[in-house]
C-alpha positions as CSV (number, residue, x, y, z in Angstrom):
1,M,-6.8,17.1,-9.2
2,P,-6.2,14.2,-7.3
3,S,-3.7,12.0,-9.2
4,P,-2.7,8.1,-8.4
5,R,-0.1,8.9,-6.7
6,H,-2.4,11.4,-4.0
7,D,-5.0,9.1,-4.0
8,T,-2.5,6.1,-3.0
9,L,-1.1,7.8,-0.4
10,I,-4.1,8.5,1.6
11,K,-4.9,5.3,1.3
12,L,-1.9,4.1,2.7
13,F,-2.3,6.8,5.5
14,A,-6.1,5.5,5.8
15,D,-5.0,2.1,6.1
16,R,-3.0,2.7,9.2
17,P,-4.1,5.8,10.8
18,E,-1.1,5.2,12.9
19,L,1.2,6.6,10.3
20,A,0.5,9.4,10.4
21,V,0.9,9.7,14.5
22,E,4.0,8.2,14.3
23,I,5.5,10.7,11.4
24,L,4.2,13.7,13.7
25,R,5.8,12.2,16.7
26,D,8.5,10.5,15.8
27,F,10.0,12.1,12.7
28,L,9.1,15.9,13.1
29,G,8.8,15.9,17.3
30,A,5.4,17.0,17.5
31,D,3.8,16.6,21.2
32,L,0.8,13.9,20.7
33,P,-1.6,12.6,23.6
34,A,-0.2,9.3,24.4
35,T,-3.2,7.4,23.8
36,P,-4.0,4.2,21.6
37,L,-7.2,5.4,20.6
38,I,-6.8,6.7,16.4
39,R,-9.9,6.5,14.2
40,R,-10.7,8.2,11.2
41,E,-13.1,11.0,10.9
42,A,-15.3,12.3,8.5
43,S,-13.1,14.4,6.4
44,T,-15.5,16.9,4.9
45,F,-16.1,20.1,7.3
46,N,-19.2,22.6,7.3
47,T,-18.4,25.8,8.3
48,R,-22.0,27.2,8.1
49,P,-23.2,29.9,6.5
50,S,-19.9,29.0,4.2
51,D,-19.9,25.6,1.8
52,D,-18.4,22.0,2.7
53,I,-14.6,22.2,2.4
54,E,-13.3,19.1,2.5
55,A,-9.5,17.5,3.9
56,D,-7.8,14.8,2.1
57,L,-8.0,12.5,5.3
58,V,-9.2,13.4,9.4
59,L,-8.0,11.0,12.0
60,V,-8.8,11.7,15.8
61,L,-7.1,10.2,18.9
62,G,-8.8,9.4,21.9
63,P,-12.2,8.8,22.7
64,P,-15.8,10.0,20.5
65,Q,-17.3,11.5,23.2
66,T,-13.9,13.7,24.3
67,P,-11.1,13.7,21.4
68,A,-7.9,14.5,22.3
69,H,-6.4,15.4,19.3
70,A,-6.9,15.7,16.0
71,I,-5.0,15.6,12.6
72,I,-5.1,16.9,9.1
73,V,-3.2,14.9,6.2
74,E,-3.0,16.4,3.2
75,I,-1.2,15.5,0.0
76,Q,0.2,18.5,-1.6
77,Q,2.1,17.7,-4.9
78,D,2.4,20.9,-6.4
79,K,2.0,24.6,-4.8
80,S,-1.9,25.1,-6.3
81,K,-3.7,25.0,-2.8
82,D,-3.8,28.4,-0.9
83,P,-1.8,27.7,2.2
84,R,-4.5,29.3,4.0
85,Q,-6.9,27.1,3.2
86,L,-5.0,24.6,5.4
87,A,-5.3,27.1,8.3
88,R,-9.2,27.1,7.6
89,Y,-9.1,23.5,7.5
90,A,-7.7,23.9,11.0
91,A,-9.9,26.3,12.6
92,A,-13.2,24.4,11.4
93,L,-12.3,20.8,12.6
94,W,-11.5,22.9,16.2
95,L,-14.8,24.1,15.8
96,M,-15.9,21.3,15.4
97,L,-14.4,18.8,17.5
98,G,-13.3,21.0,20.7
99,C,-9.6,20.1,20.7
100,D,-6.6,20.5,19.2
101,V,-4.9,20.4,15.8
102,S,-2.0,19.4,13.6
103,V,-1.9,19.7,9.9
104,L,0.2,17.0,8.4
105,V,1.1,18.1,4.8
106,I,3.1,14.9,3.1
107,C,5.0,16.9,-0.1
108,P,6.6,14.0,-2.2
109,D,8.4,17.2,-4.3
110,R,11.3,18.6,-2.2
111,N,10.0,22.2,-3.6
112,V,6.6,21.5,-3.1
113,A,7.5,20.9,0.6
114,A,9.6,24.0,1.5
115,H,7.0,26.3,0.3
116,Y,4.0,24.6,2.4
117,A,6.5,24.7,5.6
118,Q,6.1,28.6,5.5
119,P,4.4,29.6,8.6
120,I,0.9,30.7,7.6
121,E,-1.0,33.6,7.9
122,S,-4.4,33.4,8.0
123,G,-5.8,37.1,7.7
124,L,-7.2,36.1,11.4
125,T,-5.3,38.5,13.9
126,G,-3.5,35.8,16.1
127,F,-4.3,33.0,14.4
128,R,-0.8,31.9,12.4
129,L,-0.4,27.8,11.7
130,R,2.8,26.2,11.2
131,P,1.8,23.7,9.6
132,W,4.4,19.9,10.0
133,V,5.5,18.6,6.3
134,L,7.2,15.7,5.6
135,G,9.3,16.2,2.4
136,P,11.8,13.6,0.2
137,D,14.6,14.3,3.0
138,G,12.6,13.6,6.1
139,I,11.7,9.9,4.8
140,P,14.4,7.4,5.5
141,A,15.9,5.2,3.1
142,I,15.3,1.6,4.7
143,T,17.5,-0.6,3.4
144,D,17.0,-3.3,5.7
145,P,14.7,-6.3,5.3
146,Q,13.6,-6.6,8.9
147,E,13.1,-3.0,9.7
148,A,11.3,-2.6,6.0
149,A,9.2,-6.0,7.3
150,A,8.6,-3.8,10.7
151,H,7.3,-0.8,8.8
152,L,5.8,-1.9,5.3
153,D,4.1,2.1,5.1
154,L,7.6,4.0,5.5
155,A,9.9,1.2,3.2
156,A,6.7,2.1,0.7
157,L,7.1,5.8,1.4
158,S,11.2,5.0,0.7
159,V,10.5,2.9,-2.3
160,M,8.7,6.4,-3.8
161,V,11.3,8.7,-2.6
162,H,14.4,6.9,-2.4
163,G,13.6,3.6,-4.8
164,R,16.8,4.9,-7.3
165,D,19.2,3.0,-4.6
166,R,18.1,-0.9,-5.8
167,K,19.0,-1.8,-2.4
168,V,15.6,0.2,-1.0
169,I,13.0,-2.1,-3.3
170,E,15.0,-5.2,-2.5
171,A,14.7,-4.6,1.0
172,F,11.1,-3.9,0.3
173,T,10.8,-6.9,-1.8
174,A,12.1,-9.4,0.6
175,A,10.1,-8.1,3.6
176,L,6.8,-8.3,1.7
177,P,6.3,-12.5,1.7
178,D,7.1,-12.4,5.4
179,V,4.5,-9.6,6.6
180,T,1.2,-11.3,8.1
181,D,-0.7,-7.8,8.4
182,E,-3.8,-7.6,7.2
183,H,-2.5,-4.9,4.9
184,A,0.4,-6.6,3.3
185,P,-1.2,-7.4,0.1
186,D,-1.7,-3.7,-0.6
187,Y,1.5,-2.3,-0.1
188,Y,3.7,-3.6,-2.9
189,E,0.9,-2.1,-5.8
190,Y,0.9,1.2,-3.2
191,A,4.8,1.6,-3.9
192,Y,4.1,0.8,-7.5
193,N,1.8,3.6,-7.9
194,M,3.7,5.8,-6.2
195,S,7.1,5.5,-7.7
196,A,8.0,7.2,-10.6
197,P,8.4,4.7,-14.5
198,E,11.7,4.5,-13.5
199,I,11.1,3.5,-10.2
200,R,8.5,0.9,-11.5
201,H,11.1,-0.4,-13.6
202,L,13.3,-1.8,-11.3
203,M,10.7,-2.9,-8.9
204,E,9.6,-5.0,-12.3
205,E,13.8,-6.8,-13.1
206,I,14.1,-7.1,-9.1
207,M,10.6,-9.2,-8.7
208,K,12.0,-10.9,-12.1
209,S,14.8,-12.8,-10.0
210,A,14.5,-16.1,-9.7
211,S,15.3,-15.8,-6.2
212,T,12.4,-13.1,-5.0
213,K,9.2,-14.7,-3.9
214,W,7.3,-12.0,-5.8
215,P,3.6,-11.8,-5.0
216,V,0.7,-12.3,-7.3
217,Y,-1.1,-9.5,-6.4
218,S,1.3,-6.9,-7.7
219,P,0.9,-5.5,-11.3
220,F,3.8,-6.8,-12.7
221,A,2.5,-10.1,-11.7
222,R,-0.9,-9.9,-12.4
223,E,0.5,-9.7,-16.2
224,H,2.8,-12.2,-16.5
225,F,0.6,-14.8,-14.5
226,G,-2.5,-13.6,-16.4
227,R,-0.5,-14.3,-19.3
228,G,0.8,-17.6,-18.4
229,K,-2.3,-18.5,-17.2
230,A,-4.0,-17.6,-20.6
231,E,-1.1,-19.7,-22.6
232,G,-1.4,-22.6,-20.0
233,M,-5.2,-23.0,-20.7
234,A,-4.5,-22.5,-24.5
235,E,-2.0,-25.4,-24.0
236,G,-4.7,-27.6,-21.9
237,K,-7.9,-26.9,-24.5
238,A,-5.7,-28.0,-28.1
239,E,-5.2,-31.2,-25.6
240,G,-8.3,-31.7,-24.7
241,K,-9.2,-32.1,-28.1
242,A,-8.0,-34.8,-28.8
243,E,-8.4,-36.6,-25.2
244,G,-11.9,-35.2,-24.0
245,K,-12.8,-31.9,-23.3
246,A,-12.9,-32.5,-19.3
247,E,-9.1,-34.1,-19.5
248,G,-8.2,-30.6,-20.9
249,K,-9.9,-28.7,-18.2
250,A,-7.6,-30.4,-15.7
251,E,-4.9,-29.8,-17.3
252,E,-5.6,-26.6,-18.2
253,A,-6.0,-25.9,-14.2
254,G,-3.1,-28.1,-12.9
255,R,-0.6,-25.4,-15.5
256,S,-2.2,-22.9,-13.8
257,V,-1.9,-23.9,-10.1
258,L,1.6,-24.7,-11.0
259,L,2.4,-21.2,-12.6
260,V,1.0,-19.6,-9.9
261,L,3.5,-21.6,-7.1
262,A,6.7,-20.8,-9.3
263,A,5.4,-16.8,-9.8
264,R,5.5,-16.5,-6.2
265,G,8.5,-18.6,-6.3
266,F,8.2,-21.9,-5.0
267,N,10.5,-24.2,-5.7
268,V,7.8,-27.0,-6.5
269,P,9.4,-30.9,-6.1
270,D,8.7,-33.1,-9.3
271,E,6.3,-35.1,-6.5
272,V,4.4,-32.3,-6.3
273,S,4.0,-31.3,-9.6
274,T,2.5,-35.1,-10.6
275,R,0.5,-34.9,-8.2
276,I,-0.9,-31.5,-9.4
277,V,-0.6,-32.3,-12.8
278,T,-2.1,-35.7,-13.0
279,C,-5.4,-35.0,-10.9
280,T,-8.4,-35.2,-13.0
281,D,-10.9,-33.8,-10.4
282,L,-11.6,-30.5,-11.7
283,A,-13.1,-28.7,-8.2
284,Q,-10.0,-30.3,-6.2
285,L,-8.1,-28.6,-9.1
286,E,-10.0,-25.3,-8.4
287,T,-9.8,-25.1,-4.8
288,W,-5.8,-25.8,-5.1
289,L,-5.5,-23.0,-7.8
290,A,-8.0,-20.6,-5.0
291,R,-5.1,-21.8,-2.0
292,A,-1.8,-21.2,-4.9
293,A,-2.4,-17.7,-4.4
294,T,-2.5,-17.3,-0.6
295,A,-0.5,-20.5,0.5
296,Q,2.6,-19.5,2.8
297,T,3.8,-23.6,2.1
298,L,3.7,-25.9,0.0
299,Q,1.6,-28.2,2.1
300,G,-0.6,-25.4,3.4
301,L,-2.0,-26.0,-0.6
302,F,-2.7,-29.4,0.4
303,D,-4.0,-29.2,3.9
304,E,-8.0,-29.4,4.6
305,V,-9.9,-27.3,6.7
306,G,-10.9,-29.0,9.8
């Protein structure tokens, strides 16, 4: 049965299909077609008159009319799947698309990786599948923030496997604030969801560091931002009873803006803090609150959209 780690790994590869190509070509030595075209394909095959069979993820290189190569990505955390099923996947996809097929198996466990790395006798004479397997020994320990920023998906895998090394998590978290990739907000949660509890605890400890700009989208940040926001709103309501309902709501919103900025690691000068907490325009404060979650600079909080 799929687990959070299984589903998260699938999302990691689905978000950036190039990752499967890079692992096969650069880490495992597979000879793949040189093409910038890669797309996600339906992962349910039908080999009538048999039932539908479904792989975890199917990626296709090349144009739809003439596919050059297909990659089946399977996440295996235990030995429960019959290896011959992988051969069946490959044969069915080859029949459907008419191109060569690679089977890439991602195994967070070393023993499971060794199990699926063996050649698979399909039972059909002459058809012997050798899947490409990426186990923990094949995932590098990324300790350089610049390297982590350049390869956030691999850095997330590195945290999953090597996260007990504090330097791996420090490099990963240091890279997050400066990455502009559209999927960057997802990578912290990917790494967090894929990791063992002790690694999660270490991630939370490092993200609490005053010198770390931790993203508000992380599970840890959501918990503590939500708690802080609730406390700020409660204080604002108490004061609002004495000073008026509208003023209380404005103070709540102002406190929430400051809480988000603090949670994201911004050092808010006194003049900026004063501008926020003395503002009584609730609509303006709500705009600032929305911007506070994504702004790259404090000035970006106040910039008007042209």
